[in-house]
VOZAVO-96757 format. One line per field, with one value per atom (N, C-alpha, C): residue number from 1; residue in one letter; atom name; x, y, z. Coordinates in Angstrom, 2 decimals. Atoms other than C-alpha are relative to their C-alpha. Layout:
BEGIN
n = NUM|...
res = a|...
atom = CA|...
px = X|...
py = Y|...
pz = Z|...
% end
This chain:
BEGIN
n = 1|1|1|2|2|2|3|3|3|4|4|4|5|5|5|6|6|6|7|7|7|8|8|8|9|9|9|10|10|10|11|11|11|12|12|12|13|13|13|14|14|14|15|15|15|16|16|16|17|17|17|18|18|18|19|19|19|20|20|20|21|21|21|22|22|22|23|23|23|24|24|24|25|25|25|26|26|26|27|27|27|28|28|28|29|29|29|30|30|30|31|31|31|32|32|32|33|33|33|34|34|34|35|35|35|36|36|36|37|37|37|38|38|38|39|39|39|40|40|40|41|41|41|42|42|42|43|43|43|44|44|44|45|45|45|46|46|46|47|47|47|48|48|48|49|49|49|50|50|50|51|51|51|52|52|52|53|53|53|54|54|54|55|55|55|56|56|56|57|57|57|58|58|58|59|59|59|60|60|60|61|61|61|62|62|62|63|63|63|64|64|64|65|65|65|66|66|66|67|67|67|68|68|68|69|69|69|70|70|70|71|71|71|72|72|72|73|73|73|74|74|74|75|75|75|76|76|76|77|77|77|78|78|78|79|79|79|80|80|80|81|81|81|82|82|82|83|83|83|84|84|84|85|85|85|86|86|86|87|87|87|88|88|88|89|89|89|90|90|90|91|91|91|92|92|92|93|93|93|94|94|94|95|95|95|96|96|96|97|97|97|98|98|98|99|99|99|100|100|100|101|101|101|102|102|102|103|103|103|104|104|104|105|105|105|106|106|106|107|107|107|108|108|108|109|109|109|110|110|110|111|111|111|112|112|112|113|113|113|114|114|114|115|115|115|116|116|116|117|117|117|118|118|118|119|119|119|120|120|120
res = v|v|v|l|l|l|r|r|r|l|l|l|g|g|g|a|a|a|s|s|s|g|g|g|t|t|t|v|v|v|i|i|i|a|a|a|v|v|v|g|g|g|p|p|p|m|m|m|l|l|l|d|d|d|k|k|k|v|v|v|m|m|m|a|a|a|a|a|a|v|v|v|a|a|a|g|g|g|l|l|l|d|d|d|l|l|l|t|t|t|v|v|v|l|l|l|y|y|y|a|a|a|s|s|s|t|t|t|v|v|v|r|r|r|p|p|p|f|f|f|d|d|d|a|a|a|h|h|h|p|p|p|l|l|l|v|v|v|s|s|s|t|t|t|l|l|l|k|k|k|m|m|m|a|a|a|d|d|d|i|i|i|v|v|v|l|l|l|v|v|v|e|e|e|p|p|p|y|y|y|a|a|a|v|v|v|g|g|g|t|t|t|s|s|s|a|a|a|e|e|e|v|v|v|v|v|v|s|s|s|e|e|e|a|a|a|l|l|l|c|c|c|h|h|h|v|v|v|p|p|p|h|h|h|r|r|r|l|l|l|k|k|k|s|s|s|v|v|v|g|g|g|v|v|v|p|p|p|r|r|r|n|n|n|e|e|e|l|l|l|r|r|r|r|r|r|y|y|y|g|g|g|t|t|t|p|p|p|t|t|t|e|e|e|h|h|h|e|e|e|s|s|s|a|a|a|l|l|l|g|g|g|l|l|l|d|d|d|p|p|p|a|a|a|g|g|g|l|l|l|r|r|r|r|r|r|t|t|t|i|i|i|s|s|s|a|a|a|f|f|f|l|l|l|g|g|g|s|s|s
atom = N|CA|C|N|CA|C|N|CA|C|N|CA|C|N|CA|C|N|CA|C|N|CA|C|N|CA|C|N|CA|C|N|CA|C|N|CA|C|N|CA|C|N|CA|C|N|CA|C|N|CA|C|N|CA|C|N|CA|C|N|CA|C|N|CA|C|N|CA|C|N|CA|C|N|CA|C|N|CA|C|N|CA|C|N|CA|C|N|CA|C|N|CA|C|N|CA|C|N|CA|C|N|CA|C|N|CA|C|N|CA|C|N|CA|C|N|CA|C|N|CA|C|N|CA|C|N|CA|C|N|CA|C|N|CA|C|N|CA|C|N|CA|C|N|CA|C|N|CA|C|N|CA|C|N|CA|C|N|CA|C|N|CA|C|N|CA|C|N|CA|C|N|CA|C|N|CA|C|N|CA|C|N|CA|C|N|CA|C|N|CA|C|N|CA|C|N|CA|C|N|CA|C|N|CA|C|N|CA|C|N|CA|C|N|CA|C|N|CA|C|N|CA|C|N|CA|C|N|CA|C|N|CA|C|N|CA|C|N|CA|C|N|CA|C|N|CA|C|N|CA|C|N|CA|C|N|CA|C|N|CA|C|N|CA|C|N|CA|C|N|CA|C|N|CA|C|N|CA|C|N|CA|C|N|CA|C|N|CA|C|N|CA|C|N|CA|C|N|CA|C|N|CA|C|N|CA|C|N|CA|C|N|CA|C|N|CA|C|N|CA|C|N|CA|C|N|CA|C|N|CA|C|N|CA|C|N|CA|C|N|CA|C|N|CA|C|N|CA|C|N|CA|C|N|CA|C|N|CA|C|N|CA|C|N|CA|C|N|CA|C|N|CA|C|N|CA|C|N|CA|C|N|CA|C|N|CA|C|N|CA|C|N|CA|C|N|CA|C|N|CA|C|N|CA|C|N|CA|C|N|CA|C|N|CA|C|N|CA|C
px = -0.29|-72.66|0.95|-0.99|-69.51|-0.01|0.13|-69.94|-0.75|0.77|-72.08|0.71|-0.59|-70.83|-0.84|0.83|-72.14|0.64|-0.70|-69.54|0.15|-0.10|-69.87|0.03|0.03|-69.80|1.16|-1.05|-66.94|-0.45|0.32|-67.65|1.32|-1.21|-64.80|-0.41|0.31|-64.86|1.07|-0.87|-63.37|1.21|-1.21|-59.75|0.44|-0.37|-59.68|-0.49|0.64|-61.57|1.00|-0.94|-58.61|0.71|-0.67|-56.86|-0.95|0.99|-60.05|-0.22|0.24|-60.67|1.17|-1.16|-57.11|0.01|-0.02|-57.47|-1.00|1.06|-60.68|-0.06|-0.02|-59.75|-0.05|0.13|-60.86|-0.83|0.84|-62.96|-1.47|1.44|-66.74|-0.69|0.50|-67.64|-0.74|0.64|-70.02|0.88|-0.77|-68.18|-0.88|0.75|-69.92|0.98|-0.84|-68.39|-0.81|0.61|-69.23|1.00|-0.92|-67.66|0.15|-0.01|-68.52|-0.98|0.95|-70.28|-0.94|0.91|-71.95|-0.38|1.07|-74.59|0.26|-0.21|-74.56|-1.23|1.09|-76.67|-0.13|0.16|-77.88|-0.69|0.79|-80.07|0.83|-0.77|-77.32|0.42|-0.40|-76.14|-1.17|1.17|-79.59|-0.54|0.59|-80.74|0.87|-0.88|-77.69|0.45|-0.50|-77.14|-0.50|0.32|-77.02|0.51|-0.57|-74.78|0.22|-0.11|-74.75|1.40|-1.40|-70.95|0.56|-0.41|-69.57|1.37|-1.27|-66.07|-0.07|0.00|-65.91|1.45|-1.38|-62.62|-0.01|0.03|-62.14|1.41|-1.36|-59.14|0.41|-0.31|-59.23|-0.05|-0.09|-59.27|-1.00|0.83|-60.61|-1.22|1.23|-64.22|-0.74|0.62|-65.00|-1.43|1.32|-67.99|-0.77|0.65|-68.89|-1.41|1.33|-71.84|-1.02|0.91|-73.38|-0.43|0.31|-73.17|-0.84|0.79|-74.45|-1.42|1.33|-77.35|-0.86|0.74|-78.32|-0.50|0.35|-78.50|-0.64|0.53|-80.24|-1.09|1.07|-83.05|0.52|-0.59|-80.63|1.13|-1.16|-78.38|1.23|-1.18|-74.89|1.28|-1.35|-71.17|0.68|-0.67|-69.11|1.44|-1.43|-65.34|0.37|-0.42|-64.07|1.51|-1.43|-60.69|0.37|-0.47|-58.80|1.32|-1.25|-55.86|-0.15|0.10|-55.22|0.16|-0.05|-55.57|1.38|-1.35|-52.01|0.81|-0.75|-49.53|1.11|-1.06|-47.24|1.15|-1.14|-43.84|1.12|-1.01|-41.98|-0.02|-0.07|-40.79|-0.24|0.19|-41.65|-1.03|0.96|-43.80|-1.40|1.36|-47.58|-0.18|0.10|-47.24|0.61|-0.65|-44.84|-0.86|0.89|-47.22|-1.21|1.15|-50.18|0.37|-0.46|-48.18|0.22|-0.26|-47.07|-1.30|1.28|-50.69|-0.97|0.88|-52.12|-1.09|1.01|-54.01|0.37|-0.33|-52.31|-0.82|0.83|-54.01|0.31|-0.35|-52.08|-0.50|0.47|-52.87|-1.52|1.47|-56.51|-0.52|0.45|-56.85|0.11|-0.16|-55.47|-1.12|1.02|-57.87|-1.39|1.32|-60.91|-0.19|0.11|-60.21|-0.12|0.07|-59.66|-1.38|1.31|-62.94|-1.12|1.09|-65.09|0.23|-0.28|-63.41|0.12|-0.11|-62.74|1.34
py = 0.50|47.99|1.00|-0.89|49.41|-0.08|0.13|48.02|-1.28|1.16|45.57|-0.70|0.80|42.76|-1.25|1.15|39.55|-1.35|1.29|36.88|-0.52|0.44|36.58|1.20|-1.05|38.55|-0.19|0.00|39.47|0.92|-0.81|40.69|0.31|-0.44|42.72|0.44|-0.34|42.95|0.93|-0.92|45.92|0.45|-0.53|46.72|-0.74|0.73|44.25|0.69|-0.63|46.64|0.45|-0.51|48.36|-1.14|1.14|45.05|-0.73|0.65|43.52|0.83|-0.85|46.50|-0.09|0.15|46.24|-1.39|1.37|42.47|-0.24|0.27|42.61|1.03|-1.00|45.53|-0.70|0.57|44.67|-1.27|1.20|41.67|0.41|-0.31|41.62|-0.58|0.51|41.12|1.08|-0.89|42.67|0.05|-0.16|44.07|0.65|-0.52|44.57|0.27|-0.32|46.17|-0.18|0.16|45.14|0.52|-0.51|47.23|-1.02|1.09|44.33|-1.06|1.04|41.01|-0.38|0.23|41.01|1.35|0.64|42.18|0.13|0.02|41.31|0.54|-0.57|43.42|-0.82|0.92|40.76|0.63|-0.59|43.08|0.31|-0.27|44.34|-1.28|1.25|40.78|-0.65|0.66|39.34|0.81|-0.83|42.30|0.10|-0.12|42.29|-1.34|1.32|38.56|-0.39|0.46|37.59|-1.42|1.34|34.57|-0.39|0.43|32.54|-0.54|0.30|32.33|1.20|-1.11|34.42|-0.30|0.07|35.06|1.00|-0.83|36.42|0.20|-0.30|38.17|0.74|-0.56|38.80|0.11|-0.24|40.11|-0.89|0.86|37.40|-1.45|1.43|33.59|-0.39|0.45|32.01|-0.75|0.67|30.91|0.62|-0.60|33.14|0.45|-0.58|34.77|-0.77|0.75|32.13|-0.43|0.45|30.85|1.12|-1.14|34.33|0.28|-0.26|34.82|-1.13|1.14|31.31|0.03|-0.08|31.80|1.05|-1.05|35.01|-0.51|0.54|32.94|-1.38|1.36|29.88|-0.36|0.27|30.22|-0.07|-0.03|30.39|-1.03|0.88|27.56|0.86|-0.85|29.05|-0.75|0.44|28.41|1.16|-1.04|30.32|-0.40|0.17|30.64|1.03|-0.89|32.09|0.17|-0.32|33.82|0.83|-0.73|34.99|-0.58|0.50|34.20|-1.51|1.45|30.44|-0.39|0.45|28.46|-0.50|0.42|27.16|1.22|-1.09|29.23|0.46|-0.58|31.56|0.37|-0.25|31.53|0.67|-0.79|34.18|1.41|-1.41|37.62|0.79|-0.85|40.48|1.07|-1.09|43.48|-0.54|0.44|43.27|-0.27|0.20|43.62|-1.33|1.29|40.66|-1.17|1.06|38.57|-0.15|0.07|39.46|-0.71|0.64|38.42|-1.50|1.42|35.13|-0.78|0.66|34.36|0.09|-0.15|35.28|1.03|-1.02|38.26|1.36|-1.21|40.87|-0.01|-0.03|42.00|-1.13|1.06|39.50|-1.36|1.27|36.56|-0.10|-0.02|37.59|-0.20|0.15|37.88|-1.45|1.42|34.35|-0.84|0.79|32.94|0.27|-0.39|34.87|-0.53|0.46|34.07|-1.51|1.46|30.38|-0.49|0.44|30.08|0.39|-0.51|32.20|-0.24|0.23|31.24|1.28|-1.32|34.90|0.14
pz = 1.34|56.32|-0.66|0.60|54.76|-1.52|1.45|51.27|-0.32|0.44|49.34|-1.15|1.06|47.14|-0.20|0.37|45.58|0.28|-0.11|46.39|1.41|-1.39|50.16|0.93|-1.02|53.40|0.96|-1.01|55.71|1.12|-1.18|59.23|0.70|-0.71|60.73|1.40|-1.38|64.51|0.55|-0.71|66.34|-0.81|0.63|65.46|-1.26|1.21|62.54|-1.27|1.16|60.25|-1.06|1.01|58.55|-0.72|0.62|57.93|-0.96|0.87|56.50|-1.26|1.17|54.21|-0.98|0.88|52.87|-0.64|0.50|52.48|-1.11|0.98|50.44|-1.12|1.07|48.20|-1.36|1.34|44.67|-0.07|0.00|45.74|0.11|0.03|45.21|1.24|-1.27|48.88|0.77|-0.97|51.38|1.23|-1.23|54.39|1.05|-1.14|57.71|1.13|-1.15|60.80|1.27|-1.32|64.35|1.02|-1.02|67.08|1.12|-0.96|69.36|-0.48|0.40|68.92|1.14|-1.13|72.31|0.58|0.77|71.93|-1.50|1.44|68.23|-0.70|0.79|65.91|-1.29|1.13|63.47|-1.19|1.08|61.39|-1.25|1.23|59.01|-0.72|0.63|58.40|-0.72|0.59|57.76|-1.17|1.05|55.65|-1.25|1.17|53.34|-0.54|0.38|53.05|-1.39|1.35|49.37|-0.18|0.00|49.73|1.45|-1.39|52.91|0.32|-0.31|52.97|0.74|-0.86|55.81|0.59|-0.70|57.11|1.14|-1.20|60.66|0.42|-0.37|61.45|1.33|-1.34|65.15|0.57|-0.49|67.12|1.17|-1.14|69.76|-0.44|0.32|69.93|-1.08|1.12|66.76|0.53|-0.37|67.12|1.17|-1.18|70.10|-0.27|0.29|68.39|-1.06|1.07|65.81|0.37|-0.42|67.83|-0.10|0.04|68.06|-1.45|1.41|64.28|-0.57|0.49|63.51|0.54|-0.60|65.89|-0.72|0.72|64.06|-1.35|1.32|60.86|0.09|-0.20|62.29|-1.01|0.97|59.72|-1.44|1.33|56.76|-0.08|0.16|55.55|-0.31|0.19|55.75|0.31|-0.34|55.87|0.70|-0.77|58.42|0.24|-0.28|58.58|1.05|-1.07|61.84|-0.07|0.09|61.68|1.22|-1.17|64.74|0.46|-0.56|66.98|0.22|-0.17|66.77|1.47|-1.39|69.96|0.41|-0.37|69.77|0.45|-0.60|71.71|-0.94|0.83|69.78|0.93|-0.88|71.44|-0.78|0.73|69.49|0.54|-0.34|70.25|-1.27|1.16|67.97|0.27|-0.09|67.35|-0.25|0.34|67.12|-1.50|1.45|63.34|-0.41|0.32|63.21|0.47|-0.49|65.32|-0.92|0.91|63.08|-1.29|1.22|60.05|0.22|-0.30|61.67|0.18|-0.25|62.59|-1.18|1.16|59.18|0.20|-0.28|60.60|-0.58|0.74|58.44|-1.29|1.22|55.19|-0.99|0.96|53.03|0.47|-0.54|55.31|0.00|0.03|55.64|-1.42|1.39|51.87|-0.46|0.37|51.40|0.62|-0.70|54.00|-0.55|0.52|52.75|-1.42|1.40|49.09|-0.08|0.02|49.81|0.41|-0.49|51.71|-0.95|0.84|49.41|-1.49|1.41|46.16|-0.79|0.66|45.38|-0.69
% end
């Protein structure tokens, strides 16, 4: 648990942490860090859950870990937005930073997605 907030929860997986922290700066959100989602440590999520609106930000294909997070919350009605690399193929050249920006995985893109889902 990196910080507590009242308007929702964002789970940053692995290398997405710095981008997530920049994206949620100034927003009243709980931020959890998972170095990996398999095995998934559900205790921090369940123990800090104030609102059952969760955004999962992962560095690989969108939805890869959504089932694991949803399963951890099977006893709680919840909404889950999974954010990651879209399944459509990106056929552009560029730096990793340019690809992240094109895919909405940079801090600005993440903030738009998180704010739209959580109403922040």
